[in-house]
ROROFI-265629 format. One record per residue (C-alpha): y, x, z; residue in three letters. Coordinates in pm, whole numbers, padded with zeros to 5 digits, always signed. Last residue first. Layout:
BEGIN
YXZala ...
***
This chain:
BEGIN
-00340-04284+06543pro -00121-04023+06712leu -00096-03659+06610val -00013-03372+06844gln +00089-03043+06684asn +00418-03026+06871thr +00778-02978+06750ser +00751-03260+06497ser +00439-03474+06530gly +00527-03637+06861ile +00899-03622+06930gln +01012-03429+07235glu +01140-03582+07561gly +00935-03343+07774asn +00721-03575+07988leu +00787-03904+07806ala +00649-03760+07480asn +00820-03947+07198trp +00680-04167+06921his +00877-04288+06619ser +00889-04639+06474thr +01079-04729+06155his +01145-05097+06088ile +01235-05261+05758ser +01529-05503+05749gly +01701-05345+05448asp +01965-05183+05673pro +01693-05011+05881asn +01574-05135+06221gln +01484-04854+06460val +01187-04865+06698ala +01125-04604+06968ile +00766-04595+07100cys +00778-04393+07422his +00453-04214+07513ile +00302-04189+07862pro -00001-03952+07876leu -00312-04096+08042tyr -00570-03935+08271leu -00940-04011+08318asp -01096-03780+08576met -01369-03518+08560thr -01541-03302+08824lys -01726-02973+08853arg -01743-02873+08488ile -01911-02532+08479val -01853-02238+08242phe -02091-01946+08302asp -02289-02012+07982ala -01991-01988+07751gly -01644-02136+07704phe -01673-02300+07362ala -02024-02448+07391ala -01960-02593+07738lys -01621-02725+07624ala -01770-02893+07315leu -02045-03070+07511lys -01795-03188+07773glu -01558-03319+07504ile -01837-03508+07328gln -01966-03648+07660ser -01616-03774+07749leu -01598-03971+07424ser -01372-03903+07126tyr -01138-04141+06945arg -01017-04303+07266ser -00826-04630+07243gln -00461-04657+07342ala -00348-04805+07673arg -00083-05075+07701glu +00055-05123+08052ala +00174-05480+08124asn -00039-05495+08442arg -00282-05204+08457his -00075-05059+08742ser +00012-04691+08722lys -00100-04409+08949thr +00072-04070+08971val -00015-03709+08885leu +00275-03469+08922arg +00404-03257+08636glu +00372-02878+08604glu +00020-02852+08463ile -00086-02514+08320lys -00417-02575+08143thr -00686-02306+08157ile -01036-02295+08008pro -01028-01938+07867leu -01090-01854+07500lys -00815-02076+07361gln -00810-02144+06989phe -00515-02175+06752tyr -00573-02221+06382pro -00261-02232+06160lys -00417-02431+05875glu -00790-02433+05932leu -01103-02291+05765his -01116-01983+05986leu -01135-01666+05780arg -01404-01432+05653tyr -01370-01119+05444arg -01629-00935+05236asn -01553-01134+04924gly -01370-01446+05033ser -01574-01644+05285gln -01449-01962+05451val -01535-02055+05809val -01555-02393+05984leu -01692-02581+05684lys -02016-02667+05866lys -02217-02472+05609arg -01980-02175+05649arg -02020-02171+06027cys -02400-02173+05986ser -02374-01890+05733glu -02173-01684+05980ile -02422-01738+06260trp -02719-01659+06033ser -02552-01343+05902asp -02478-01225+06255leu -02841-01279+06357ile -02971-01085+06056glu -02730-00798+06122ser -02831-00761+06485glu -02568-00846+06741val -02261-00662+06865arg -02011-00949+06835leu -01691-00748+06799leu -01836-00456+06598ser -02017-00696+06364ala -01706-00905+06313leu -01510-00590+06227thr -01768-00489+05968lys -01775-00839+05824arg -01405-00848+05748asp -01127-01030+05934thr -00945-01362+05956ala -00798-01602+06213gly -00546-01371+06379gly -00803-01115+06479lys -00887-01275+06815ser -00932-01605+06628ala -01200-01446+06411leu -01395-01333+06719ala -01344-01672+06887his -01482-01851+06581ile -01782-01618+06547val -01870-01664+06915lys -01811-02036+06872phe -02089-02044+06616glu -02326-01910+06880his -02211-02169+07136arg -02272-02467+06905asp -02028-02652+06677thr -02111-03017+06613gly -01890-03026+06302ala -01681-03322+06422leu -01633-03157+06761ile -01541-02826+06596cys -01277-02995+06382asp -01116-03129+06700gly -01133-02784+06858phe -00923-02639+06577gly -00563-02644+06692his -00488-02575+07058thr -00203-02747+07240lys +00150-02687+07367lys +00290-02984+07558trp +00629-02814+07607his +00611-02840+07987lys +00246-02953+07986thr +00066-02626+07915glu -00243-02531+07715leu -00355-02883+07628val -00699-02883+07462met -00758-03060+07133glu -00999-03342+07047gly -00739-03544+06856asp -00756-03869+07056asn -00946-03776+07372leu -00694-03498+07445asp -00823-03245+07698trp -00662-03122+08020leu -00835-02830+08190val -00821-02754+08561val -00883-02439+08764gly -01135-02211+08930glu -01187-01841+08861lys -01490-01620+08919thr -01459-01240+08946lys -01701-00946+08941lys -01854-00956+08592asp -01527-01090+08455ser -01330-01417+08437leu -01645-01617+08504ala -01575-01990+08494tyr -01497-02285+08720lys -01380-02632+08623val -01194-02947+08730glu -01161-03151+08413met -00875-03386+08330leu -00961-03622+08045val -00697-03762+07812tyr -00613-04110+07688pro -00276-04219+07545tyr -00046-04459+07732phe +00195-04675+07532lys +00557-04754+07606met +00790-04992+07427thr +01145-04975+07294ser +01354-05282+07211glu +01522-05245+06873leu +01777-04977+06795tyr +02020-05021+06510arg +02088-04880+06165his +02393-04996+05970arg +02616-04775+06186asn +02474-04459+06028asp +02169-04232+06046lys +02054-04383+06375leu +01745-04180+06469leu +01888-03833+06415thr +02238-03896+06547lys +02103-04097+06841arg +01856-03828+06954asn +01982-03764+07309ala +02086-04128+07349glu +01751-04265+07234met +01548-04019+07442val +01753-04091+07754his +01719-04465+07701asn +01339-04430+07662ala +01323-04253+07998ser +01245-03883+08035tyr +01051-03733+08326arg +00758-03975+08349ile +00494-03876+08606glu +00153-03808+08456leu -00104-04088+08449thr -00394-04216+08656his -00503-04579+08636phe -00443-04898+08833ser -00586-05248+08880gly -00846-05195+09152ala -01126-05169+08900his -01344-05444+08754leu -01115-05633+08515leu -00908-05341+08389glu -01221-05129+08367glu -01383-05394+08147val -01086-05391+07909lys -01092-05011+07888ile -01466-05012+07812lys -01402-05260+07533leu -01172-05010+07360glu -01419-04728+07424pro -01700-04912+07240lys -01957-04653+07129thr -01981-04424+07433glu -01907-04677+07708ser -02147-04934+07557phe -02424-04682+07509his -02394-04576+07876trp -02393-04938+08000val -02690-05027+07779gly -02884-04722+07896tyr -02826-04822+08258cys -02932-05181+08186val -03251-05068+08009ala -03338-04836+08299gly -03287-05118+08549leu -03514-05344+08342ser -03782-05075+08328leu -03770-05033+08707leu -03784-05409+08762ser -04087-05438+08533phe -04260-05152+08716leu -04193-05322+09051phe -04332-05652+08921arg -04644-05474+08797met 
***
């Protein structure tokens, strides 16, 4: 009886830890800072705040009545996944995928920080692997096509195709117009293969005086999405928390108000302008 009670207590503790990490990511970060060795993984900074401010002085300081305030840095959460997948019937590939835990999008390459657009909506909709077949088929045709083309691409029975399409429509992932279907996104961009080209080095950063942003999505949500998006042969071998360094550049306006812009410390580009990344 005592053994059974201990086993049930252990199970309750494990469930509590899992529930805690899934529903309270901000508290999870605080606990990690207390329990772990005092460092986290990030990508090596290539552009300092001073470089960003000097390179963009004419844009940020409209005239001599505007002035810079002290800049800060914030680290935004990603997950780095070591994966393998079937490239063809005869070839398996291995690689890494970097996924944003804030907007739910996959990073395609880190030099210009190019990302997908649409996976975040798929997380919220709970998209399954059959619905992703419709999404990938539409994406391969520029985001829209007719039913006949969909049927030729997916090669399933008419009733099955109709059920997949209707499921996508119910989840507001696909819009129908007559006999044509299109992805319900502005400028959708999906990736069919799990590949991220990473050019920067991974480094460790001390928790001390390092502000980390909260995660909007959990690791389990990203893993579930990736497995649905990349098919039955896709395998996640290992995961690692990774943070992107972002410069927060503050400018004081003549009326005393403050404007803050965010800049990717890896490529020196502003968040929300040349990239599709959005910060909370």
